[in-house]
PQR file of N, CA, C, O and H, with PARSE charges and radii, in Angstrom:
ATOM      1  N   MET A   1      36.978  34.272  33.622 -0.4000 1.5000
ATOM      2  CA  MET A   1      37.591  35.170  33.808 -0.0000 2.0000
ATOM      3  C   MET A   1      38.300  34.131  32.439  0.5500 1.7000
ATOM      4  O   MET A   1      37.675  34.080  31.380 -0.5500 1.4000
ATOM      5  N   VAL A   2      39.234  33.578  32.552 -0.4000 1.5000
ATOM      6  CA  VAL A   2      39.513  32.797  31.326 -0.0000 2.0000
ATOM      7  C   VAL A   2      38.480  32.345  30.167  0.5500 1.7000
ATOM      8  O   VAL A   2      38.552  32.079  28.968 -0.5500 1.4000
ATOM      9  H   VAL A   2      39.742  33.619  33.413  0.4000 1.0000
ATOM     10  N   ARG A   3      37.615  32.392  31.032 -0.4000 1.5000
ATOM     11  CA  ARG A   3      37.081  32.008  29.896 -0.0000 2.0000
ATOM     12  C   ARG A   3      36.490  33.005  28.726  0.5500 1.7000
ATOM     13  O   ARG A   3      36.143  32.730  27.577 -0.5500 1.4000
ATOM     14  H   ARG A   3      37.556  32.608  32.007  0.4000 1.0000
ATOM     15  N   GLU A   4      36.501  34.383  29.497 -0.4000 1.5000
ATOM     16  CA  GLU A   4      36.070  35.541  28.904 -0.0000 2.0000
ATOM     17  C   GLU A   4      37.076  36.457  27.937  0.5500 1.7000
ATOM     18  O   GLU A   4      36.863  37.406  27.183 -0.5500 1.4000
ATOM     19  H   GLU A   4      36.783  34.607  30.430  0.4000 1.0000
ATOM     20  N   GLU A   5      38.561  35.544  28.410 -0.4000 1.5000
ATOM     21  CA  GLU A   5      39.832  36.151  27.584 -0.0000 2.0000
ATOM     22  C   GLU A   5      39.375  35.249  26.311  0.5500 1.7000
ATOM     23  O   GLU A   5      39.108  35.608  25.164 -0.5500 1.4000
ATOM     24  H   GLU A   5      38.735  34.772  29.023  0.4000 1.0000
ATOM     25  N   SER A   6      39.375  34.106  26.832 -0.4000 1.5000
ATOM     26  CA  SER A   6      38.660  33.188  25.454 -0.0000 2.0000
ATOM     27  C   SER A   6      37.843  34.012  24.561  0.5500 1.7000
ATOM     28  O   SER A   6      38.314  34.690  23.648 -0.5500 1.4000
ATOM     29  H   SER A   6      39.592  33.815  27.764  0.4000 1.0000
ATOM     30  N   GLY A   7      36.890  33.947  24.788 -0.4000 1.5000
ATOM     31  CA  GLY A   7      35.880  34.622  23.898 -0.0000 2.0000
ATOM     32  C   GLY A   7      36.554  35.752  23.121  0.5500 1.7000
ATOM     33  O   GLY A   7      36.493  35.797  21.892 -0.5500 1.4000
ATOM     34  H   GLY A   7      36.507  33.396  25.529  0.4000 1.0000
ATOM     35  N   LEU A   8      37.233  36.713  23.897 -0.4000 1.5000
ATOM     36  CA  LEU A   8      37.740  38.195  23.876 -0.0000 2.0000
ATOM     37  C   LEU A   8      38.510  37.549  21.617  0.5500 1.7000
ATOM     38  O   LEU A   8      38.224  37.806  20.448 -0.5500 1.4000
ATOM     39  H   LEU A   8      37.283  36.676  24.895  0.4000 1.0000
ATOM     40  N   GLU A   9      39.813  36.414  22.646 -0.4000 1.5000
ATOM     41  CA  GLU A   9      40.905  36.422  21.705 -0.0000 2.0000
ATOM     42  C   GLU A   9      40.149  35.720  20.718  0.5500 1.7000
ATOM     43  O   GLU A   9      40.690  35.632  19.615 -0.5500 1.4000
ATOM     44  H   GLU A   9      40.046  36.204  23.596  0.4000 1.0000
ATOM     45  N   ASP A  10      39.085  35.228  20.850 -0.4000 1.5000
ATOM     46  CA  ASP A  10      38.054  34.247  19.216 -0.0000 2.0000
ATOM     47  C   ASP A  10      37.505  35.429  18.710  0.5500 1.7000
ATOM     48  O   ASP A  10      37.405  35.403  17.484 -0.5500 1.4000
ATOM     49  H   ASP A  10      38.646  35.299  21.746  0.4000 1.0000
ATOM     50  N   ARG A  11      37.062  36.601  19.320 -0.4000 1.5000
ATOM     51  CA  ARG A  11      36.247  37.522  18.590 -0.0000 2.0000
ATOM     52  C   ARG A  11      37.596  38.618  17.994  0.5500 1.7000
ATOM     53  O   ARG A  11      37.242  39.751  17.668 -0.5500 1.4000
ATOM     54  H   ARG A  11      37.143  36.621  20.317  0.4000 1.0000
ATOM     55  N   ILE A  12      38.432  38.418  17.923 -0.4000 1.5000
ATOM     56  CA  ILE A  12      39.589  39.275  17.925 -0.0000 2.0000
ATOM     57  C   ILE A  12      40.413  38.715  16.655  0.5500 1.7000
ATOM     58  O   ILE A  12      41.037  39.372  15.821 -0.5500 1.4000
ATOM     59  H   ILE A  12      38.719  37.498  18.188  0.4000 1.0000
ATOM     60  N   ILE A  13      40.197  36.945  16.763 -0.4000 1.5000
ATOM     61  CA  ILE A  13      40.926  36.480  15.226 -0.0000 2.0000
ATOM     62  C   ILE A  13      39.836  36.774  14.614  0.5500 1.7000
ATOM     63  O   ILE A  13      39.877  37.601  13.704 -0.5500 1.4000
ATOM     64  H   ILE A  13      39.691  36.411  17.441  0.4000 1.0000
ATOM     65  N   GLU A  14      38.674  36.183  14.968 -0.4000 1.5000
ATOM     66  CA  GLU A  14      37.042  36.357  13.403 -0.0000 2.0000
ATOM     67  C   GLU A  14      37.291  37.756  12.915  0.5500 1.7000
ATOM     68  O   GLU A  14      37.275  37.794  11.685 -0.5500 1.4000
ATOM     69  H   GLU A  14      38.640  35.511  15.708  0.4000 1.0000
ATOM     70  N   LEU A  15      37.479  38.722  13.389 -0.4000 1.5000
ATOM     71  CA  LEU A  15      37.779  40.412  13.309 -0.0000 2.0000
ATOM     72  C   LEU A  15      39.137  40.253  12.419  0.5500 1.7000
ATOM     73  O   LEU A  15      39.054  40.391  11.199 -0.5500 1.4000
ATOM     74  H   LEU A  15      37.492  38.691  14.388  0.4000 1.0000
ATOM     75  N   GLU A  16      40.230  40.000  12.960 -0.4000 1.5000
ATOM     76  CA  GLU A  16      41.202  39.636  11.479 -0.0000 2.0000
ATOM     77  C   GLU A  16      41.039  38.873  10.818  0.5500 1.7000
ATOM     78  O   GLU A  16      40.950  39.123   9.615 -0.5500 1.4000
ATOM     79  H   GLU A  16      40.298  39.888  13.951  0.4000 1.0000
ATOM     80  N   THR A  17      40.943  37.778  11.235 -0.4000 1.5000
ATOM     81  CA  THR A  17      40.446  37.135   9.173 -0.0000 2.0000
ATOM     82  C   THR A  17      39.159  37.858   8.620  0.5500 1.7000
ATOM     83  O   THR A  17      38.538  37.462   7.633 -0.5500 1.4000
ATOM     84  H   THR A  17      41.015  37.575  12.211  0.4000 1.0000
ATOM     85  N   LYS A  18      38.802  39.059   9.435 -0.4000 1.5000
ATOM     86  CA  LYS A  18      37.313  39.288   8.001 -0.0000 2.0000
ATOM     87  C   LYS A  18      38.605  40.591   7.323  0.5500 1.7000
ATOM     88  O   LYS A  18      38.870  40.837   6.146 -0.5500 1.4000
ATOM     89  H   LYS A  18      39.306  39.381  10.236  0.4000 1.0000
ATOM     90  N   GLN A  19      39.185  41.207   8.589 -0.4000 1.5000
ATOM     91  CA  GLN A  19      39.994  42.205   7.611 -0.0000 2.0000
ATOM     92  C   GLN A  19      40.640  41.497   6.823  0.5500 1.7000
ATOM     93  O   GLN A  19      40.117  41.659   5.720 -0.5500 1.4000
ATOM     94  H   GLN A  19      38.970  41.007   9.545  0.4000 1.0000
ATOM     95  N   ALA A  20      41.980  40.383   6.698 -0.4000 1.5000
ATOM     96  CA  ALA A  20      41.881  39.697   5.989 -0.0000 2.0000
ATOM     97  C   ALA A  20      41.844  39.274   5.115  0.5500 1.7000
ATOM     98  O   ALA A  20      42.917  38.936   4.616 -0.5500 1.4000
ATOM     99  H   ALA A  20      42.405  40.251   7.594  0.4000 1.0000
ATOM    100  N   PHE A  21      40.564  39.021   4.365 -0.4000 1.5000
ATOM    101  CA  PHE A  21      39.363  38.654   3.445 -0.0000 2.0000
ATOM    102  C   PHE A  21      39.392  40.061   2.710  0.5500 1.7000
ATOM    103  O   PHE A  21      40.048  40.450   1.744 -0.5500 1.4000
ATOM    104  H   PHE A  21      39.692  39.295   4.770  0.4000 1.0000
ATOM    105  N   GLN A  22      38.282  40.793   3.652 -0.4000 1.5000
ATOM    106  CA  GLN A  22      38.598  42.147   2.985 -0.0000 2.0000
ATOM    107  C   GLN A  22      39.217  43.201   2.243  0.5500 1.7000
ATOM    108  O   GLN A  22      38.773  43.971   1.391 -0.5500 1.4000
ATOM    109  H   GLN A  22      37.749  40.477   4.437  0.4000 1.0000
ATOM    110  N   ASP A  23      41.350  42.930   3.228 -0.4000 1.5000
ATOM    111  CA  ASP A  23      41.866  43.633   2.171 -0.0000 2.0000
ATOM    112  C   ASP A  23      42.317  43.038   0.822  0.5500 1.7000
ATOM    113  O   ASP A  23      42.699  43.677  -0.158 -0.5500 1.4000
ATOM    114  H   ASP A  23      41.710  42.305   3.920  0.4000 1.0000
ATOM    115  N   ASP A  24      42.194  41.576   0.957 -0.4000 1.5000
ATOM    116  CA  ASP A  24      42.350  40.667  -0.262 -0.0000 2.0000
ATOM    117  C   ASP A  24      41.665  41.147  -1.115  0.5500 1.7000
ATOM    118  O   ASP A  24      42.231  41.611  -2.105 -0.5500 1.4000
ATOM    119  H   ASP A  24      41.883  41.057   1.754  0.4000 1.0000
ATOM    120  N   LEU A  25      40.001  41.203  -0.997 -0.4000 1.5000
ATOM    121  CA  LEU A  25      38.851  42.040  -1.906 -0.0000 2.0000
ATOM    122  C   LEU A  25      39.086  43.358  -2.404  0.5500 1.7000
ATOM    123  O   LEU A  25      38.392  43.963  -3.221 -0.5500 1.4000
ATOM    124  H   LEU A  25      39.542  40.826  -0.192  0.4000 1.0000
ATOM    125  N   LEU A  26      39.986  43.694  -1.915 -0.4000 1.5000
ATOM    126  CA  LEU A  26      39.941  45.350  -1.897 -0.0000 2.0000
ATOM    127  C   LEU A  26      41.458  45.003  -3.059  0.5500 1.7000
ATOM    128  O   LEU A  26      41.484  45.621  -4.123 -0.5500 1.4000
ATOM    129  H   LEU A  26      40.549  43.203  -1.251  0.4000 1.0000
ATOM    130  N   HIS A  27      42.114  44.443  -2.872 -0.4000 1.5000
ATOM    131  CA  HIS A  27      42.858  44.694  -3.125 -0.0000 2.0000
ATOM    132  C   HIS A  27      42.738  43.685  -5.275  0.5500 1.7000
ATOM    133  O   HIS A  27      43.407  43.908  -6.284 -0.5500 1.4000
ATOM    134  H   HIS A  27      42.093  43.941  -2.007  0.4000 1.0000
ATOM    135  N   GLN A  28      42.035  43.078  -5.118 -0.4000 1.5000
ATOM    136  CA  GLN A  28      41.391  42.454  -6.459 -0.0000 2.0000
ATOM    137  C   GLN A  28      40.478  43.466  -7.189  0.5500 1.7000
ATOM    138  O   GLN A  28      40.636  43.866  -8.343 -0.5500 1.4000
ATOM    139  H   GLN A  28      41.491  42.897  -4.299  0.4000 1.0000
ATOM    140  N   LEU A  29      39.158  43.934  -6.031 -0.4000 1.5000
ATOM    141  CA  LEU A  29      38.680  45.489  -7.256 -0.0000 2.0000
ATOM    142  C   LEU A  29      39.520  45.763  -7.586  0.5500 1.7000
ATOM    143  O   LEU A  29      39.862  45.335  -8.688 -0.5500 1.4000
ATOM    144  H   LEU A  29      39.029  43.609  -5.094  0.4000 1.0000
ATOM    145  N   ASN A  30      40.485  46.739  -6.779 -0.4000 1.5000
ATOM    146  CA  ASN A  30      41.885  47.368  -7.136 -0.0000 2.0000
ATOM    147  C   ASN A  30      42.132  46.911  -9.046  0.5500 1.7000
ATOM    148  O   ASN A  30      41.908  47.477 -10.116 -0.5500 1.4000
ATOM    149  H   ASN A  30      40.207  47.088  -5.884  0.4000 1.0000
ATOM    150  N   ASP A  31      42.680  45.642  -8.624 -0.4000 1.5000
ATOM    151  CA  ASP A  31      43.131  45.435  -9.947 -0.0000 2.0000
ATOM    152  C   ASP A  31      42.044  45.566 -10.665  0.5500 1.7000
ATOM    153  O   ASP A  31      42.311  46.175 -11.701 -0.5500 1.4000
ATOM    154  H   ASP A  31      42.862  45.182  -7.755  0.4000 1.0000
ATOM    155  N   ILE A  32      41.081  45.310 -10.598 -0.4000 1.5000
ATOM    156  CA  ILE A  32      39.839  44.835 -11.499 -0.0000 2.0000
ATOM    157  C   ILE A  32      39.547  46.261 -12.322  0.5500 1.7000
ATOM    158  O   ILE A  32      39.380  46.478 -13.522 -0.5500 1.4000
ATOM    159  H   ILE A  32      40.865  44.815  -9.757  0.4000 1.0000
ATOM    160  N   VAL A  33      39.558  47.129 -11.163 -0.4000 1.5000
ATOM    161  CA  VAL A  33      39.282  49.110 -11.662 -0.0000 2.0000
ATOM    162  C   VAL A  33      40.628  49.338 -12.487  0.5500 1.7000
ATOM    163  O   VAL A  33      40.375  50.097 -13.422 -0.5500 1.4000
ATOM    164  H   VAL A  33      39.693  46.953 -10.189  0.4000 1.0000
ATOM    165  N   ALA A  34      41.960  48.958 -12.477 -0.4000 1.5000
ATOM    166  CA  ALA A  34      42.940  49.600 -12.503 -0.0000 2.0000
ATOM    167  C   ALA A  34      42.769  48.829 -14.533  0.5500 1.7000
ATOM    168  O   ALA A  34      42.904  49.399 -15.616 -0.5500 1.4000
ATOM    169  H   ALA A  34      42.166  48.341 -11.717  0.4000 1.0000
ATOM    170  N   GLU A  35      42.428  47.357 -14.167 -0.4000 1.5000
ATOM    171  CA  GLU A  35      42.677  47.143 -15.838 -0.0000 2.0000
ATOM    172  C   GLU A  35      40.748  47.835 -17.133  0.5500 1.7000
ATOM    173  O   GLU A  35      40.468  48.256 -18.255 -0.5500 1.4000
ATOM    174  H   GLU A  35      42.318  46.895 -13.287  0.4000 1.0000
ATOM    175  N   GLN A  36      40.238  47.548 -16.099 -0.4000 1.5000
ATOM    176  CA  GLN A  36      38.864  48.265 -16.533 -0.0000 2.0000
ATOM    177  C   GLN A  36      39.150  49.947 -16.931  0.5500 1.7000
ATOM    178  O   GLN A  36      38.318  50.608 -17.552 -0.5500 1.4000
ATOM    179  H   GLN A  36      40.466  47.206 -15.187  0.4000 1.0000
ATOM    180  N   SER A  37      40.413  50.476 -16.478 -0.4000 1.5000
ATOM    181  CA  SER A  37      40.775  52.009 -17.115 -0.0000 2.0000
ATOM    182  C   SER A  37      41.414  51.981 -17.843  0.5500 1.7000
ATOM    183  O   SER A  37      41.615  52.968 -18.551 -0.5500 1.4000
ATOM    184  H   SER A  37      41.089  49.939 -15.973  0.4000 1.0000
ATOM    185  N   GLN A  38      42.267  50.398 -18.072 -0.4000 1.5000
ATOM    186  CA  GLN A  38      43.079  51.002 -19.107 -0.0000 2.0000
ATOM    187  C   GLN A  38      42.263  50.293 -20.813  0.5500 1.7000
ATOM    188  O   GLN A  38      42.504  50.512 -22.000 -0.5500 1.4000
ATOM    189  H   GLN A  38      42.104  49.596 -17.497  0.4000 1.0000
ATOM    190  N   THR A  39      41.133  49.296 -19.993 -0.4000 1.5000
ATOM    191  CA  THR A  39      40.596  49.120 -21.359 -0.0000 2.0000
ATOM    192  C   THR A  39      39.555  50.259 -21.803  0.5500 1.7000
ATOM    193  O   THR A  39      39.402  50.302 -23.024 -0.5500 1.4000
ATOM    194  H   THR A  39      40.937  49.118 -19.029  0.4000 1.0000
ATOM    195  N   ILE A  40      38.963  50.998 -21.219 -0.4000 1.5000
ATOM    196  CA  ILE A  40      38.523  52.742 -21.605 -0.0000 2.0000
ATOM    197  C   ILE A  40      39.599  53.197 -22.300  0.5500 1.7000
ATOM    198  O   ILE A  40      39.457  53.701 -23.415 -0.5500 1.4000
ATOM    199  H   ILE A  40      39.088  50.963 -20.227  0.4000 1.0000
ATOM    200  N   SER A  41      40.848  53.059 -21.680 -0.4000 1.5000
ATOM    201  CA  SER A  41      41.678  54.035 -22.175 -0.0000 2.0000
ATOM    202  C   SER A  41      41.587  53.587 -23.949  0.5500 1.7000
ATOM    203  O   SER A  41      41.220  54.235 -24.930 -0.5500 1.4000
ATOM    204  H   SER A  41      40.963  52.651 -20.774  0.4000 1.0000
ATOM    205  N   THR A  42      42.074  52.269 -23.796 -0.4000 1.5000
ATOM    206  CA  THR A  42      42.120  52.133 -25.129 -0.0000 2.0000
ATOM    207  C   THR A  42      40.595  52.242 -26.192  0.5500 1.7000
ATOM    208  O   THR A  42      40.557  52.618 -27.363 -0.5500 1.4000
ATOM    209  H   THR A  42      42.371  51.744 -23.000  0.4000 1.0000
ATOM    210  N   LEU A  43      39.784  51.918 -25.584 -0.4000 1.5000
ATOM    211  CA  LEU A  43      38.844  52.000 -26.084 -0.0000 2.0000
ATOM    212  C   LEU A  43      38.243  53.421 -26.745  0.5500 1.7000
ATOM    213  O   LEU A  43      37.452  53.502 -27.685 -0.5500 1.4000
ATOM    214  H   LEU A  43      39.815  51.612 -24.632  0.4000 1.0000
ATOM    215  N   LEU A  44      38.703  54.252 -26.164 -0.4000 1.5000
ATOM    216  CA  LEU A  44      38.578  55.642 -26.438 -0.0000 2.0000
ATOM    217  C   LEU A  44      39.008  56.006 -27.512  0.5500 1.7000
ATOM    218  O   LEU A  44      38.353  56.537 -28.408 -0.5500 1.4000
ATOM    219  H   LEU A  44      39.345  54.186 -25.401  0.4000 1.0000
ATOM    220  N   ARG A  45      41.226  55.512 -27.515 -0.4000 1.5000
ATOM    221  CA  ARG A  45      41.472  55.938 -28.672 -0.0000 2.0000
ATOM    222  C   ARG A  45      41.273  55.375 -30.110  0.5500 1.7000
ATOM    223  O   ARG A  45      41.458  55.806 -31.248 -0.5500 1.4000
ATOM    224  H   ARG A  45      41.758  55.080 -26.786  0.4000 1.0000
ATOM    225  N   GLU A  46      40.767  54.103 -29.497 -0.4000 1.5000
ATOM    226  CA  GLU A  46      40.541  53.767 -31.196 -0.0000 2.0000
ATOM    227  C   GLU A  46      39.164  54.286 -31.343  0.5500 1.7000
ATOM    228  O   GLU A  46      39.067  54.758 -32.476 -0.5500 1.4000
ATOM    229  H   GLU A  46      40.616  53.753 -28.572  0.4000 1.0000
ATOM    230  N   THR A  47      37.836  54.425 -30.552 -0.4000 1.5000
ATOM    231  CA  THR A  47      36.624  54.956 -30.846 -0.0000 2.0000
ATOM    232  C   THR A  47      36.909  56.426 -31.543  0.5500 1.7000
ATOM    233  O   THR A  47      36.029  56.724 -32.350 -0.5500 1.4000
ATOM    234  H   THR A  47      37.915  54.042 -29.632  0.4000 1.0000
ATOM    235  N   HIS A  48      38.354  57.770 -31.343 -0.4000 1.5000
ATOM    236  CA  HIS A  48      38.458  58.727 -31.762 -0.0000 2.0000
ATOM    237  C   HIS A  48      39.483  58.368 -33.064  0.5500 1.7000
ATOM    238  O   HIS A  48      39.709  59.283 -33.856 -0.5500 1.4000
ATOM    239  H   HIS A  48      39.070  57.527 -30.688  0.4000 1.0000
ATOM    240  N   THR A  49      40.084  57.084 -33.285 -0.4000 1.5000
ATOM    241  CA  THR A  49      40.853  56.394 -34.703 -0.0000 2.0000
ATOM    242  C   THR A  49      39.967  56.653 -35.658  0.5500 1.7000
ATOM    243  O   THR A  49      40.136  57.492 -36.542 -0.5500 1.4000
ATOM    244  H   THR A  49      39.900  56.340 -32.642  0.4000 1.0000
ATOM    245  N   LEU A  50      38.323  55.469 -35.431 -0.4000 1.5000
ATOM    246  CA  LEU A  50      37.607  55.558 -35.767 -0.0000 2.0000
ATOM    247  C   LEU A  50      36.967  56.326 -36.973  0.5500 1.7000
ATOM    248  O   LEU A  50      36.681  56.290 -38.169 -0.5500 1.4000
ATOM    249  H   LEU A  50      38.185  54.787 -34.712  0.4000 1.0000
ATOM    250  N   ARG A  51      36.937  57.357 -35.313 -0.4000 1.5000
ATOM    251  CA  ARG A  51      35.789  58.541 -36.459 -0.0000 2.0000
ATOM    252  C   ARG A  51      36.550  59.094 -36.949  0.5500 1.7000
ATOM    253  O   ARG A  51      36.048  59.278 -38.058 -0.5500 1.4000
ATOM    254  H   ARG A  51      37.169  57.386 -34.341  0.4000 1.0000
ATOM    255  N   HIS A  52      38.032  59.809 -36.961 -0.4000 1.5000
ATOM    256  CA  HIS A  52      39.119  60.345 -37.581 -0.0000 2.0000
ATOM    257  C   HIS A  52      38.829  59.689 -39.159  0.5500 1.7000
ATOM    258  O   HIS A  52      38.684  60.391 -40.160 -0.5500 1.4000
ATOM    259  H   HIS A  52      38.440  59.660 -36.061  0.4000 1.0000
ATOM    260  N   MET A  53      38.793  58.562 -39.145 -0.4000 1.5000
ATOM    261  CA  MET A  53      38.666  57.645 -40.342 -0.0000 2.0000
ATOM    262  C   MET A  53      37.881  57.649 -40.937  0.5500 1.7000
ATOM    263  O   MET A  53      38.178  57.469 -42.118 -0.5500 1.4000
ATOM    264  H   MET A  53      38.912  57.993 -38.331  0.4000 1.0000
ATOM    265  N   LEU A  54      36.320  57.845 -40.627 -0.4000 1.5000
ATOM    266  CA  LEU A  54      34.970  57.574 -40.924 -0.0000 2.0000
ATOM    267  C   LEU A  54      35.008  59.897 -41.831  0.5500 1.7000
ATOM    268  O   LEU A  54      34.374  60.616 -42.604 -0.5500 1.4000
ATOM    269  H   LEU A  54      36.079  57.991 -39.667  0.4000 1.0000
ATOM    270  N   LYS A  55      36.268  59.928 -40.885 -0.4000 1.5000
ATOM    271  CA  LYS A  55      35.547  62.283 -40.915 -0.0000 2.0000
ATOM    272  C   LYS A  55      36.702  62.094 -42.691  0.5500 1.7000
ATOM    273  O   LYS A  55      36.435  62.962 -43.522 -0.5500 1.4000
ATOM    274  H   LYS A  55      36.784  59.344 -40.257  0.4000 1.0000
ATOM    275  N   ASN A  56      37.740  61.127 -43.086 -0.4000 1.5000
ATOM    276  CA  ASN A  56      38.077  60.975 -44.307 -0.0000 2.0000
ATOM    277  C   ASN A  56      38.080  60.550 -45.134  0.5500 1.7000
ATOM    278  O   ASN A  56      38.761  60.790 -46.131 -0.5500 1.4000
ATOM    279  H   ASN A  56      37.957  60.422 -42.410  0.4000 1.0000
ATOM    280  N   LEU A  57      36.556  59.040 -44.779 -0.4000 1.5000
ATOM    281  CA  LEU A  57      35.932  58.648 -45.844 -0.0000 2.0000
ATOM    282  C   LEU A  57      35.001  59.595 -46.036  0.5500 1.7000
ATOM    283  O   LEU A  57      35.194  59.993 -47.185 -0.5500 1.4000
ATOM    284  H   LEU A  57      36.002  58.845 -43.969  0.4000 1.0000
ATOM    285  N   ALA A  58      33.452  60.606 -45.230 -0.4000 1.5000
ATOM    286  CA  ALA A  58      33.146  61.213 -46.086 -0.0000 2.0000
ATOM    287  C   ALA A  58      33.545  62.222 -46.537  0.5500 1.7000
ATOM    288  O   ALA A  58      32.631  63.046 -46.563 -0.5500 1.4000
ATOM    289  H   ALA A  58      33.295  60.282 -44.297  0.4000 1.0000
ATOM    290  N   SER A  59      34.882  62.778 -47.096 -0.4000 1.5000
ATOM    291  CA  SER A  59      35.191  63.930 -46.961 -0.0000 2.0000
ATOM    292  C   SER A  59      36.365  62.836 -48.769  0.5500 1.7000
ATOM    293  O   SER A  59      37.315  63.172 -49.476 -0.5500 1.4000
ATOM    294  H   SER A  59      35.624  62.108 -47.076  0.4000 1.0000
ATOM    295  N   SER A  60      35.809  62.054 -48.716 -0.4000 1.5000
ATOM    296  CA  SER A  60      36.410  61.508 -50.302 -0.0000 2.0000
ATOM    297  C   SER A  60      35.267  62.097 -51.405  0.5500 1.7000
ATOM    298  O   SER A  60      34.416  62.984 -51.358 -0.5500 1.4000
ATOM    299  H   SER A  60      35.037  61.781 -48.141  0.4000 1.0000
ATOM    300  N   ASN A  61      35.699  61.151 -52.393 -0.4000 1.5000
ATOM    301  CA  ASN A  61      35.305  60.923 -53.519 -0.0000 2.0000
ATOM    302  C   ASN A  61      33.506  60.854 -53.595  0.5500 1.7000
ATOM    303  O   ASN A  61      32.800  61.410 -54.436 -0.5500 1.4000
ATOM    304  H   ASN A  61      36.391  60.430 -52.431  0.4000 1.0000
ATOM    305  N   ILE A  62      33.027  59.930 -52.354 -0.4000 1.5000
ATOM    306  CA  ILE A  62      31.699  59.311 -52.371 -0.0000 2.0000
ATOM    307  C   ILE A  62      30.878  60.929 -52.508  0.5500 1.7000
ATOM    308  O   ILE A  62      31.495  61.977 -52.314 -0.5500 1.4000
ATOM    309  H   ILE A  62      33.600  59.478 -51.671  0.4000 1.0000
ATOM    310  N   ALA A  63      30.059  60.901 -52.710 -0.4000 1.5000
ATOM    311  CA  ALA A  63      28.935  62.202 -52.667 -0.0000 2.0000
ATOM    312  C   ALA A  63      27.746  62.191 -51.821  0.5500 1.7000
ATOM    313  O   ALA A  63      26.976  61.244 -51.660 -0.5500 1.4000
ATOM    314  H   ALA A  63      29.557  60.050 -52.867  0.4000 1.0000
ATOM    315  N   ALA A  64      27.685  63.331 -51.309 -0.4000 1.5000
ATOM    316  CA  ALA A  64      26.732  62.565 -49.939 -0.0000 2.0000
ATOM    317  C   ALA A  64      25.120  62.045 -50.409  0.5500 1.7000
ATOM    318  O   ALA A  64      24.886  61.997 -51.616 -0.5500 1.4000
ATOM    319  H   ALA A  64      28.310  64.101 -51.440  0.4000 1.0000
ATOM    320  N   GLN A  65      24.445  61.809 -49.799 -0.4000 1.5000
ATOM    321  CA  GLN A  65      23.434  61.059 -50.080 -0.0000 2.0000
ATOM    322  C   GLN A  65      22.113  62.191 -50.821  0.5500 1.7000
ATOM    323  O   GLN A  65      21.269  61.981 -51.692 -0.5500 1.4000
ATOM    324  H   GLN A  65      24.635  61.849 -48.818  0.4000 1.0000
ATOM    325  N   SER A  66      22.427  63.353 -50.034 -0.4000 1.5000
ATOM    326  CA  SER A  66      21.664  64.001 -50.462 -0.0000 2.0000
ATOM    327  C   SER A  66      21.760  64.736 -51.582  0.5500 1.7000
ATOM    328  O   SER A  66      20.824  65.452 -51.940 -0.5500 1.4000
ATOM    329  H   SER A  66      23.113  63.524 -49.326  0.4000 1.0000
ATOM    330  N   GLU A  67      23.250  64.618 -52.474 -0.4000 1.5000
ATOM    331  CA  GLU A  67      23.665  65.359 -54.056 -0.0000 2.0000
ATOM    332  C   GLU A  67      23.308  63.750 -54.037  0.5500 1.7000
ATOM    333  O   GLU A  67      22.138  63.886 -54.397 -0.5500 1.4000
ATOM    334  H   GLU A  67      24.010  64.037 -52.183  0.4000 1.0000
ATOM    335  N   GLU A  68      23.441  62.492 -53.900 -0.4000 1.5000
ATOM    336  CA  GLU A  68      22.826  61.298 -55.117 -0.0000 2.0000
ATOM    337  C   GLU A  68      21.643  61.965 -55.803  0.5500 1.7000
ATOM    338  O   GLU A  68      20.748  62.667 -55.332 -0.5500 1.4000
ATOM    339  H   GLU A  68      24.391  62.381 -53.608  0.4000 1.0000
ATOM    340  N   SER A  69      21.923  61.488 -57.243 -0.4000 1.5000
ATOM    341  CA  SER A  69      20.474  61.774 -57.972 -0.0000 2.0000
ATOM    342  C   SER A  69      19.478  59.934 -57.334  0.5500 1.7000
ATOM    343  O   SER A  69      20.031  58.957 -56.830 -0.5500 1.4000
ATOM    344  H   SER A  69      22.650  60.918 -57.625  0.4000 1.0000
ATOM    345  N   PRO A  70      18.063  60.103 -57.623 -0.5600 1.5000
ATOM    346  CA  PRO A  70      17.230  58.796 -57.244  0.2800 2.0000
ATOM    347  C   PRO A  70      17.671  58.095 -57.917  0.5500 1.7000
ATOM    348  O   PRO A  70      18.424  58.614 -58.741 -0.5500 1.4000
ATOM    349  N   PRO A  71      17.513  56.628 -57.998 -0.5600 1.5000
ATOM    350  CA  PRO A  71      17.815  55.402 -58.812  0.2800 2.0000
ATOM    351  C   PRO A  71      16.759  55.298 -60.123  0.5500 1.7000
ATOM    352  O   PRO A  71      15.569  55.598 -60.215 -0.5500 1.4000
ATOM    353  N   PRO A  72      17.730  54.731 -61.111 -0.5600 1.5000
ATOM    354  CA  PRO A  72      16.407  54.985 -62.478  0.2800 2.0000
ATOM    355  C   PRO A  72      15.187  54.000 -61.495  0.5500 1.7000
ATOM    356  O   PRO A  72      14.242  54.623 -61.011 -0.5500 1.4000
ATOM    357  N   HIS A  73      15.235  53.274 -61.381 -0.4000 1.5000
ATOM    358  CA  HIS A  73      13.578  52.928 -60.917 -0.0000 2.0000
ATOM    359  C   HIS A  73      12.302  53.361 -60.643  0.5500 1.7000
ATOM    360  O   HIS A  73      11.195  52.825 -60.668 -0.5500 1.4000
ATOM    361  H   HIS A  73      16.003  52.768 -61.774  0.4000 1.0000
ATOM    362  N   TYR A  74      12.976  55.150 -60.204 -0.4000 1.5000
ATOM    363  CA  TYR A  74      12.028  56.032 -59.814 -0.0000 2.0000
ATOM    364  C   TYR A  74      11.521  56.853 -61.088  0.5500 1.7000
ATOM    365  O   TYR A  74      10.652  57.716 -60.961 -0.5500 1.4000
ATOM    366  H   TYR A  74      13.876  55.586 -60.183  0.4000 1.0000
TER
END
């Protein structure tokens, strides 16, 4: 009976150890997901800003490619 209790105790300790490692891993993964979410949000804002800047450049005094005359060597 003592041996059975010892085996049960060992199994419980092993399970608690595994749970502790899984909890730690879960927290690490959560931190990574949160960091990546912030990075994605920043990249989306920057992409939006760049698109806006490109639209403003397209409406400047630069002619569209279809409006350009062919180069002199044609």
